[in-house]
N, C-alpha and C positions, 0 to 999 in steps of 0.2 A: 575377759569381763563379760558377764551377761547382762542385757538391758533388763529395768524392771520400772515398770511405771509408779508414777508419783502414787496414783489411785490405785486400789484393787481392781482387777480386770481378770475374767475367765474364761478366755478364748478354750475352741474345741482344741483338744487334744492334738498338738502337732501343728496348732496354726498360732499365725504371729498375734503379737498384741496390736492396737490400734496407734497409729501414728502419735508419737510425741509432736506437739504443735511447737515451732521457733518462737520465742518471744517477742523480737523485734525483725522479723523478715525483711522488713523495707528500709532497716536502715544500713548504711553503708560503715564498716568498722575497719580501721587500718590492723595491718599487721601487728599482734601483739595487744591490741585494745578488748577487755571484757573477753579474752577468748584464750585458745591453744597457742603456744607459741609455733607449732606446726599443727600436724593433722593427727599426732599420734592421738589416740584417745584416752590413752593413761596418765598424760598430762592435766594437771588439776585447773578447773575453770577458777580465774580472778574474781568472779563475780557470780554467784551461784543462780541470781537472779536473771542472769542475762544468757538464754539457750540461741547458738545462732543456729542458723538451717546450714544444711548439708549446702547450698549454694555459697552462703557468706564464707564458708571457712574453706571452700575449694578455690572460690574468688580471688584469696589473700594469697595462693601459693604461687610463689614466683618460679618459674621455669622456663629458661629462655634458652634458646639455639639457634644461631645463626645461619643464614643460607649462605651457600656457595659464593653466589654474588658478592654477599657482603664481605665475607672472607679474605674474597680475592681483590676486593676494592682496598680494604684495609693491607694487606701485603703489598700490594702494587703501591701504595701511598708509601709507604715506609723506604721500599727501593728507590722509589723515585726522590724522596728527602735524601737518600744517602748519594745520589747524582745531582743533588742542587737543583730539584726542578718541584716545583710548586703545583703545577697544572692537577685538576680532578682526572684520574685515570680514565673515565668515560669520554675525555674530551680529545683525547689521545688516541692517534690511530697507527697501528703497524701496516704497512703496504709494502706490497711488490709490485714496482714499474717497468716497462718494458721500454727503455728509451731508443727511439729510433736514430742512426747514423750517430749515435752518440761518440763513439771512437774514430768517425769519419767527418764530421761538420764540426765546427764551433755552435755552441749553445746560443739561446734556449733551443729546445726539443720538444718535438712531439710525443707524447707518451701514451701508452694506454695502461689502464690500472689490472694488473692480472689478481690480486687478493687484498681486501683490505678488509679491519675488523680492530674492536677495540682493543685497550690492551686488556682490559678483565677479560673480555671473550675469548682472548688469545690464551690466557692463563687456564680459565675452565675447560677449555677444550684442548689444552696440550699443545698448540701449535708449534711445529717444529719443522715446518717444511721453509725452505731456503730457496728463492728464486720460484722458478716453475715446479720444484719438485722432481723432475726428471732427470734419472742419472745419463738418460742416452741423447740429453737435449742440451744445447749450450746455453739455453734460459734457465737451466736447472743449476747454474754456477753464477750468481750474482757478483757483481763487480763490488771490489773493497768499498766499505762505505768511509765516505768522507763528512767531516764536519763540515764542509762549507755546501753539502749538497748538491744536485744538478737543477740548474734551471727549467723549469717545463713551460712550452709557450700554449699548450693544450693538449688536453684528453681526447684521444680519438680510438676509433678500431682500427688496429693496424693489419693489413691484410699476411697470407701466409710468406709473400716474398718479402713483404716489409719486416717482416718479425725476424727472418734470416739475418737481417741488417742491424738488428737491434741487439742489445744488454740490457738482463734483467739488472735492478737494484733493489734492495730491503730498504726501508728507512719508518721511523717513526714521526708522524705529523701531528699539528694541531688542528683540530677542528674547525672548520670555516663554513658559512654560511655565502655562496655555494660553496661546496667543499674542492679545494684544490690542494695540488700535489707540487710545491716548489719550494726552491733553496730557502725561502725567506720564513716558511712556517714549518722548516723540520727540526725535530727535537735533538738535542744534542746528547745523543742515548744512541749507542750502537746496538744494532737489533742484535746479533751474535750473543752478546752479554745479557740482554732481556732474555732470548731465548735460552741460556743457560741456567738464569733466574727461575723462568716456568717450568723447566726440566727438573728444578731443585725442589720444587714450593709443596710437594709433596701432601696434596688434599686430603687423602685417605688417612693418613695419618693423625692430622688434625682432627679430623672426625673423632677417631678413635679416642683421642685426646680427650675431646671435648665429651665424649660417652663417658670417658671412664670420671671425670669430673662429675657428671650427671649421678652416677652410681654413688659418688661419695657424699653427696649432698641430698639425695633422694631415695636412699635404699630402705632407709627404715621406714619409709610412707609409702613407696612404691605399691605394695600390696592395696594399701586402701586405696590409692588413685585407680588402682585396675578392677577395684570392687565399685568405685565411683563411677567408673567408665561403662560397665555393665548396668548398673542402676539407671544412671543417666539415658542410656540407648531404650532401656525399656519403656522408659516414661517418654521420650521423644517419640521413638517409631509408634507407641499407643495413639499418641496425639496424632500423627502426622497419616496413620492408615497404613505403615508398611508391617505392622505387628498387630495381631489381633488380641482383643483385651483377655483372652483367657491365655493366651502364650505369654503376656506381657505378665498376668500373674503369678504363671508359672515359675518365670526366673524370678521374679521379686520374694515370692514365698520360699523358695529354695533358699533365699540368704534370710528366712525368718522375719521379711518386708511384708506391710500389710499392701495390698492393690492399691489403698487410698494413699501411700506415701506421693510426697509432694516433693519436689528438689528445692523448689522456694521457700516452701513454708515448714517442712517436715525438721525437727532438729537434728543435729551432727550427731549427737549423743545415740539418738534411736537409729541411726544408720549404721554406725562404727561397731556399738556395743552386743546387735544381735547374733546370735550364732548360727550356723548353719542346719537348714533342717534336715531331719533323720527320715521324714517321707518322701524327700526327694532325693535325686542323683546329679553330681556335678563330675563330670570324666572329660578326660582328654581325646581329642579326634586322634586316630592311627590311620595311616596308609601303609600298608605293606608291611606292618608292624614299627613303621618307625612313627614316634610321639611329635605331634605338633608341638610347637613350645608356649605357645600362646592360644590356640583354638579350643574351644570347651563345647560342650552338649549339657543341656542341662534338661532333665527328665523328671519324671513324677512317679514313683512305685507304683501307684494305683491306677495309672494311665500309658497310654502307648504315644500319647504326643511327646515331641522333643523340641527344642528350640536349640538351633546352633548357633556361635559364637565366634565371629570370626573379625578380631580386633583389626584397627589401621582402616576401617571405611567408616563413613560418617552415619550408615545404617546397618549395622552389623549383626544384629539378629534376625535370624530367619527359623520360622515356625513352620514344623510341619506334624502330619497326623501319626505320622510312626518312623521309622529310623528306615525304612525301604525308601520312603519317599525321599529321605535324606541323602541317600545315596544315588539316589536316582537325579537329584538334582544337582549334587556333587558333579555327577558325570556329565550333565547338559555344561556346565559353568567349563570342564575341562576341556569340550570340543573348542571353545575358544582361546588362541594362543595366549592371548595376554592374561586372561583370567586365571588360566594354568599356570601362568608363570606367578602372578601374585600370589595364589593359593600355596604353591611350591614355596615361595619367601617365608611362609611361616614354618618351614623346618630347617634345620641344622644343615649348613655346608656340606659337612661330611656324610651326612643321611641323603643329599638330594643327588650326588654323583653316585652313579654306579661303581661298585668296587669292580674287582678283577673278574670277580665270580658269583656275585649278587646284585641284582638290580637295585638300583635307588630311587628315590621319591620321584624324580623328573622322568624316568622310564615309566614308574608307574603309574601316574597318573596320564600319561600319553597311551598305556595299554586301557586304561578306564574309557578315555577318550573314544577309543577304537573300537569297546565291545559294540554287540555282539562279534564282531569280525577280530580275529586274532591280529595282535599289532604286528609280529615278525614271526618267522620260524626259530628263532632265538630265544625268545621269550614266551611265545604261544598267546593263550585265552587271559585275559584281566578281567574275571567276572567282580563287578561292584559289590556284592555283598559278600564276597569273599575278602576284595583287598582294602575295602574301606572297614576300618573298626574302631572300638572305643576301649580306653583303658580303664583300669579300676577306678573305683568314686574317690574322688580327693576330698576325703571327709578326715579331720574336722577344719583342716585349713587350706580351702583350695587356691584363694587369692596368694596365701604364701609360697605355695606350692609353684604356681605359675609364675610368681617373682623369681623362685630359684630357676627356673627352668629357662625364663627368659634370659635372666643373667648367665647361666651357664652356656645358652648358646649364643649370647655375644660375644664372651672371650674365647667361646672356641673357634667361633667364626673369624675372629680377632686374628686370633693366631695362624689360622689358616690362608687369611689372607695376605698377612703382615710376612709368614714363610716365602710367599712369592712376589712379594712387593718391589724388591730390588731389580726385577727384570720384567714384572709383569705390571709396574704400577698403574698404567695408565687403564690397563681393562681391568683394575681392581676396584677404580673409583666408585663403579655403580654397585659394586657388593658393599663398600665402608658405607653407602649413603643408604642402599636398602636395609643394611642392620639400624640405621637411625630411625629411617621411617617406621621398622617395626617396634621399636623400642618407644618412640613418641607418639606414634599412631595407636598404641593400646592405651593412653591416657587422655589422648585429644577430645573426647566428648566431657571429660572429668575437667579439663582445663582447657576450654574452648580457645582462649588465644594461640593456641597449638596447632588448631585446626587448619591456619592458611598455611603455615610453615609445611603440615604434611601435606597440602594441597600441591605446594609448589614443590618439592619432593617427590611426592609421587607421581603426580600428572607430570610435572615438567621434566622429570629425569627417568623415570621408569618406563613412563608411555612413548617416549620419543625420543630420549638420548641425552647425551650429557649439554651437548651444545643449546638444548633450549632452556635450561636452566635460567643462562642469562638473559633472553628475551623476557621469559615467566615471574622476573623478579620480584616480590611483594605482590603476586597475585591474590586477589581474594574475594573468587566469583560467588555467587550465591545462587542457590537452587531456587529457582522464580518461584515465589508464592510460601515457602518455608522461611525462608532468611537465616538459614544457618549455612556456614561453609561446607562445602560438598566435596568428600575425598574418599579415595579408594577404587577399585573395580568391583568389588563383590559386595555391592549395596544391596539391601532388601527392597522390592518394590512395592510399590502402593498395592494395597490388596485388592478395593474395590469392590468389597464384598466377598472375596476368597479368603478362607480360614489358611490357606498353604501357600508357602512360597512356592512349592513346586506347580500348584495350579498357575498360580499367576506367571510365573517364569515361562510357562508353555504357551502363555498369551502373547506374551511380549519378548520372546527367546532372542529376535533378531535385532531388538531395540539395545544401544548403547547407555553406558552411563553417561549422560549428557554433561554434567557438571565438569568433570575432569576434562572430558575431551574439548567442550567447547573452550574451558582456559587454556588450554594448549593450543587451541587454534586461535584464539587472540592473541596470546603470544607470539605465534608465528606472523601473524599478520603485522603486530606492532615490529618484529624483526625485518620484516618484508620494506615495513616503511623506514626503517632506519637505514636498510639498504639503500635507499633512493638519494636519502642525504649524503652517506658516506661516499658512494661511487655513482653519481647521474649519469657520467657519460662513459661507463666501462662496458666492457663486452657484453650483449645482450645475454649471451648464455650463461654468462657466472651467475652463481649462487651466493649472495651476498648476505650477511657480510662473514657468516662463519665456512663459508665453501665447503658444506654439509657433503656434497658429492665426490668432492675431493678427498674428505677427510675420513669418510665412512670407511670402516675396516670390512675387508674381503678375503675371508680366509682361504678361498682356494686360489683367487687370482692372487693375491699377497705369496702365495706359497710356491707358483710356480718356479722350476727349474729353468737356470738360462736357456736350454733347448725350445721347450716348450714355450716360453716367453716371445722367443724371434718368431717362432712358427704362429703363434698368436697375434703379431706386430704384423706379417704378411698379410693377413687378412683386412687390416684395418682398412675404412674409407680413405682413398689419396686424393680425391677431387673434392672441391668444395660443395660442404652439405649444409643446408641451414639449419641448424640445433634448435631443438624445443624441447622442452619438459623438465631440465635443469637436472637429468639423471635420471628420474622417474618414469617408467613408462615407457612406450615407443611415440616414435614419431613418423610422419610421412615426407618425403621430399621427391618430386617428380614420379609419383606412386610407387617409389619403394619405401621399406618399412627399415627404419634404425633403431638403433638404442644409442645412448651416451654414456661409456664407460669413463670416469677420470678424464683423460685430457683426449682419449680416444672414442670416434665414431664406428659402428660396426653394422654394418646390414644385416638382417636377420628374416628368418622364415618360420612361420607357424608350422609344426608338423604335426598333422592333426592326429594322426595315432598316439603318438607321445603326449599330445596335448601341452606341447612345451615349444619354446623359441630356441632357434639355434641358430650361431652366427655362421656365415657363409662369406664367399668371398663377395667383395663390391660387384663383379663384373663376371659375366659368363665365359667360358664353363663354370659350372659352380664348383666350388671346393668347399668342404664342409669344415667348420671347426667345432666348438665345444657346445655344448647346452645352456642354457641361462636359467638361472633361479633368481627369485626375490627375496631380499634379505629382510628381514622383520621391519626395517625403517622404509622399505619399498626400494632400494637402489638395487642395481642388478649386481649378481656376480657371476662366475661362470662356475659350471657343476661340474666339479674334479673329484671322482673319487678315485680311481686309478691310474687316471690319465685323460685325454681328451677322449672323451665317451663318444664310442662311434665312430673314432676318427682312424687314423694310423695304428695298425696292429703294433706298432713297436711303444708301446706304451712306459710311461714311468711313474716311478712309485709316488706317493705324497711326499714333499719336504715340508718339514716344519721345524723352526729354530728349536734347540736343545731346551728342552722343559727344566725345571729346577728339582733336584731329589727333594725326598723327606726323609728326616731321622725320626725315626720312633723308637723309646726305650734303647737309646744309642745304637741304633742298628738303621744302615741307610736304605730307603726304598727307591725304586726307579719309578717313576710317573707311568702312567699308561698314554701310550703314541694317541693322537686325536682318533675318536671312534670312527670305524669305517662301516657305511651305511649305504644300502641300497634300495631303490623303489623298484619293484617288480609287478608288473604286469599279469593280472590272473586272469582275463578274457579267454574265454573259452579253452580253460587249462583244466583239464582232470585231475583232482587231488586225492590220492588214495595212500593212507599210510607213511605220510611224507615224502611219498614219490609223486613226480609229475608225470604227465601223460597228454599227448593231443590225438584228437582223430583225424585221420586224414586215411584218404583213398592210396593204397600200396599194390605193387605188383611183386608178388614174391618170386625170385629168382628161378628161371626154369618153367614158369607157368604162365598161361596168356591171361589169366582173368585177373581182373585189378579187383581189390575187394577192400572194404573200408573197417579200418579196425586201429585201437589203440598205440601210438607209439610213444615209448618213454623218450622224454625230454629233460634237460638241466637250462637253468637260466646262467647264461655268461654275462658275468659283471663286468666284464674288463670292454666287451661288445657291446651291452646293453642289448642282448638279443636271446631267444631262445635255440637251443641246440640240441641235435639228434646224438644220440650218443656216439655215433660214426663221425661226428663232427660237423654235419652240415647245419646250416641255419635253417631256420623254422620262422615262418611269419603268417599273418593273416590276411587274408584278401576278400574283397568284397566284390564279386562279379557285377557287372552293370546291371544283366538280366536279371539276375537272382538276388533274392533277400536273404541267402543263406551265407554265411562266414565260412571260407574255406581255408584250410591250413595248406601251405606248398612250404618245398626245400629248395634249397639251393647252394650256390656256395656264396662266401663273403661279398664278391663282387655282386652275385645277383641279386642279394640283400641291398648292400648298399645304395643299389640302381633304383629299387622301387621303395627305399623307407620312406622317404619323405611322402609318400602318397598313401600309404597304409590308413586303414579305417582306425579311428580314436578309439584308446583305451580307457576304461571307465573303472574298472576294478583293480586295485594295486594293494600291496602289503609293503611295509617297510621292514628289510630283512638287515639284521645287525650282526655285522660278523663278530666273533669273540674279540673283547680287548686284547692287545698285547703291549707287554711292558716295552720299554724305552730301552735301547743298547747302552750299557754305560758310554759315557762319553772319554773316560780316560781309565784303560785296563794295563795291566802289567803282567808278564809273563809269568804263568805258574811254574813251580821249579818242576823239571822233568824228572823228579823220583817217583816210584813208586813203593809205599810203604805197605808192609804185610803184618801179622802179627801171629804169634802163637804162644799161647797162654798154657801152662801145667807140665807136668813131668813125663808126659807121655811120648812116644817118639814118633817123628814124623812119618806118616803111612806113606806107603811106595805111590800109592797114586797121586796123592797130593805133592809130594817130590817130583814126580814126573811133569803134572802140571804148573809148578814154578819153573823148570827147565824151559818147558815150551814157550812159557810168556816170557822168560828171560832171553830167548833168541832175540827177541826186537832190541837191538843195540841202542836205540833214540834213548831209550830209559835207563836210570840207575835202578835196580830194585834191592831194597832193604827188607830183612824179614827180622823183627823187633822179636825176641824170645825171653819168655818171662818163664824160667825153670833153672834147675840145678845145672852144674857142671858138667855132669854126664847126658842131659838132656843137650845142652848147648853143644857139645863134641861132636854128639851123635848125629846132630842137622847140619853142622857144619860139613861133616864127612860126606853127607849123602848130597850136599852141594857144592862138593868141592870144585866140580869141573866146571862150574858155572860162574857167572860174574857177580853172582847173587852176593849183596854183603850181610853176613849173620851177626846181630848185635845183641849182646846181653841186656834187657832193659835196666839191670841192676846196676850195670855200670853207667847209666845215664841220670844225670844232674833232675829233671823234670820227675822222672819216675818216681823217685826216693821222695820228691816233695807231695807227689801224687798219693801215693799209699800213705804219707804218714800228714794228710789233711783230710778235711770232710770233703773234698774233689773226691775222694778216694772210696770213700762209704762206700758205694754201691758195686765197686769193684773188688773191693777187699771180702765183702760179705761171699758174693757168688764164687770168689776165687778159692776161700778158705776150703780144706776138706773138711773141716768140722761142721761146715754149715749145711742143714739139714735138707735145704732147696737150692743145694751147690749146682752150678750151671757155668761152665767156662766158655760158653758162647755168649752168655748173657756178661760174664765180667770182659770179655774182648769189646762188648758192645760201648761199655763205660770208658775203656781205655782208647779206642779208635778218636772218638772225640780230643780228647786231651792231647793225643800224640799230633795229630794233623793240626790242631791249636799252636802246637809246640813248633814243629818242622814246615809246614805246608807241604805241598806238592799232592800227589794223588794217593788215596787209600784204598786197596783192594783186598778181597778175601782170597786166602791162598787156594780156594778151588773156583774162585771165577777166572774166565779167561778172556785174555786181550785179544781181538781179531787181528789176524795177519794182515794188516792194511798200512799205507802208507804212513807212518808216524807223522803228526800234526803239531802244533805248538798249542797250548792251550793258554787264553789270556782269559783274566778276571778281573771284578772292581775288587776292593778290599772286602767287602761285606757280602760278596758271592760265594755260596757254595755251589759248585756246579756237579750235576747229576746226572743218572743213567736213566734208564727205564724203568715203569712201574712194573712191578713182579707181585703176581697172585699168591697171598700167603698159604702155605699148606695147613695151617692149624685151624682157618675159618674163612678163607676165600676171597678174602679183602684185598683188592687190587691196591697196593701203595709204593709211594717212592720207597725203594729200597736202599738200606743203609751199607751194603754191601761192598759198594764202591761210590767214591766221590771225592771232588778236590776242591782247595782252596789256597789261599794265600795263610802264611800263619798268623797269629794275634787275632783271627775273625771273630768278632762278639757273637756272632750266631752261632758259632761252635762252643764258646763258653755258656751261652743258653741253651744249648743242647745237651751240655753237661749238666748245667744246675737243674733244667728240669726233670731229668733224669733221675738226679739225686734225689729231689723233692718228692718224684711219684715213688722212688725206692722208700722213702721215709714213712709214706704213709701206706706203704704195705701192711694187712694184719699181721699180728703178730702168728695167728694159725697158719697165715702162709709161709712165715719165715723160720716155724718151727715144725713143720710137718714135713715129713722126708717126702722127696718127690718119686713119683716111680715113672719108667719108659714102658712100662705094661697099660694096656688097654688105651685106645686111641681116644677116647672121649677124653677121659683124663689128663692125657699128654696135651692135647689141644688145647683142653682150657688151660693147663699150665702155661704154653707157649703162649697163648693169647695175653697172658697177664705179662710174661715177659717181654712180650712186643710191644706194649702199654708202657713199659716202666723205663726199655733203656733201647728197645731193639725198632725194627721199622715203623712201628705205629707211633711213637714217640720221635722220631726221625720226620714222619710225616707232617703230624700234629704242629710241631715247630715251625718246621717250613712254611707250612700255610697260615701261622698265626703272625708269623715277623717278616717272612717275606710273600705275603700275598700275590705280591706285585708278577711273581713267575712261577711260583709253586703248584699251580693248577694247568700250566701252560701244556705240560705233555699230556694230559687229557684231551685237548683240543682235536688231536690226532686220531681219537680213537669213534669221533662223531663222522656218520656218514653226511653229504651235504650236497643236495642238489641243486643249490645256488653256488655255483663256482667263481674261482679267481684266480687266474695263474698270479696276478702279482700280490696278492695277499698271501697266496702259496707261500710265494719268495720271501715275504716279509715274516709270516710265520717262520720257514725253516733258519731263517737267519736268525730268530729270537730261541728258536729250540738248538740250533749250533753252538750259541753261546751259553745257554743257561743249563742245556741237557747233552754237553757232548759225547758223554759215557754210555748213551742210548745205543740201541743196536740201529744202525744205519748211521748214528752219527760220526763225527769226525774221529773221534776215538772210541769205537764200540767195544763196550766191555760185556759179555753174556756173564747171567748169575750162574753161580756152580749149582752143585746138587748133591756136597756131603753130607749135607745135615748132620752137623755137627751137635746144633742144638736139642736133638734127641738122645743123645749120650751123657752118662753121668761123667 
């Protein structure tokens, strides 16, 4: 529908009509009165004399979404009712007490409050800890819950000695003033049953269900809500000064709306019925080719100015004089980790994560932030002008397109999250709410009642973590002087005379978005005040009431294997230390520097040349532990990439819980193991053509002169040190009487002796080792049968017969040669191999083969096998057959000219959907290096082999009639190579390579890693890589069962 004014008006070509005024803009109408039953523009007016304003229509839209706090409160109330408890959940406290001498003397007893939180806080934070939470501490095993409770005489801070004579006890207590924990106010609720309820609450699933209902109720009008959000933002930001009048007009005219449009006074009909301008462009933002689901760029074909629109922010429009300015501004935002994460949240989960061999949005944004420096050697330089691009014009229905993309992204992300929810539910909660923020945040300006919720979810969850939602409930803070709720981290700044957001952002680049931050700070203050009410006499170092320091995830610390955990425990401070800081930052005690990590305190030292803290022994002589790094929440985690960095040379690989597999098109894929990265210092390092050198004074053997020369070095990621090619360690020293840094070399002991006093490093790169697939958790042995094929009536040549005999000397395997030929051919082959253990079978006696050649599965085989086919090629026929053969029997397939290396035979194991592979091979016809299909292994009934055969037949049917009807020739290298390139793509190595990379991208390119020279090394990573190669590519040269490719070249014979 196109808007037409009541009275004739003739604006310039491509310019909008003047706004149509609403008839009663100051009147409030109830839903359905004198107006649309919804905001669908095609619905007829009940009273043509009444024209509602844009504001009046949107004000009556009813979109609601409850906060996590409200949902938690509701669920707990139902749970309490089932147990006959009618208390307010906020008035019930889950607490852990340490009761002194409870098993030694009669009560009442002195007690220390270890943990305390309200029941909604426990649900939102998924509290699952019992007792102290330490498996090695007797306090980690609380006493059995008693209905009668335990009488407490008073709350105290127990000493270490007293704690040794104490027992822990978990209970639920009613709130009191002052707060006490006694038998009389204990609630008749077993904490273990409540924790089970918490575990099964499934907050994420609730939010996905909630959004499903949202789409059902509002999908038909969501595109108009999106449009309303843009229009209201353009009007608000123009009036507030964060968008120039020129850029506001550009956005409005893109939608054929006049700059004089008013949210309160312009008719809704004018807003809804105007078409999109043909003189303007509305395009999607793309990062590294990935399209954002809801970020748009408005432009004018006659000008260079553009306006960037990032929904989910209270000031989402950003004006720039050209696209280069836009890219530079985005680069600046990417340098702030929180803003970078906020920007990335507008892309689908699948696009954000790196694939096995292609970087995702998250890596691309990190690379843009690092420019003009390279991000790492693995990915190189990320130039903003190349990485940040724009999609095609979204004409004529940009907001319908945007609605479709948001919905598709929501369901795609929901499937991704739910696929891992059973094992990783608690880690997925933030992702589920992030989707909610983006779906609802995109319309929060059109429907202002949603803005407080977006502020709570966005600031309370994404900025500080799940635990803050509880404290931030119902937060409706406003920006002073503006009077509307502020939310989001990517808001436009007041221009103050500047016409461009880039110019303004350069002025206040260090300022934070105060509205969201201050809202969270106020929430945290309320949380701290609540803590004093819950446990005023508790231990001073406890973090009340959510115990964030104890609950925060520490991926490296939590993944420590027992041996390393024990080594780390030996370094913790054993004497009394006065703890401060609540787990964040450092604190001093008697002039020594300490950090608090969960229950333990460690002494640390600042290493100047590393610019990093490192755990050390509490007393001298110094023994080093791991380095420390701060999490995004400000708490400490150890830095464990390959082991305890810089410590004992006997390092242990990262261990982590098995990750869930994914099933795509019926084929199971392994997840990638946690990415392995290392920070490499580059101060005084000379880089030439991906090689590294240091300049140092050296003495040539046999000569007296000392010369200065460039010495090649590599970075040892295990030891976090530069090393020379002869194995020595290299480091920089800054002599006291000189200003020039010099390089020295020595042993590992020499380096460790001086490491803590080396000069500071200032220039770094983040190097990421190639991702590796997880090894399957459940494998079974592959049959120790080697299957071979001979197609056609030709006799087996002597050289191939001899090769089969050589291979058959390996008694570990059972060799089976499947022959597709007549009786004379079969008899001749059996005679040539009669002195061997090779079993010669006729394919025509095998049921699967009869079914194969008489069904569509055998189309390609039958054509290339037939003597009547002009392009007959028996090698191509064998390609089709080998996939079906191993699908039927399982085991190892090997071409008869391939050679099994004379090594000690090893058993192969595989998961049901693994195809085990050999080396890559350079194709004689075009030089491409591909995974060769001349040998592979699998279990029977592998759907990946079925996919290979189906794809080969599909490609066969797409061959041109000219190819199928033109006799092939073996004369002329160019014609032969062209013919074989086609055969390879249809059924040979090329389709084999293509299907593996498409359906098993988790490991198909793994073999390519070993071809890359790396000057950043890790023996631990190499062991990890070798383990993956040995499983997925065991038939490669150098693998457990090496097979070398033959050179009979039967493909070039008729």
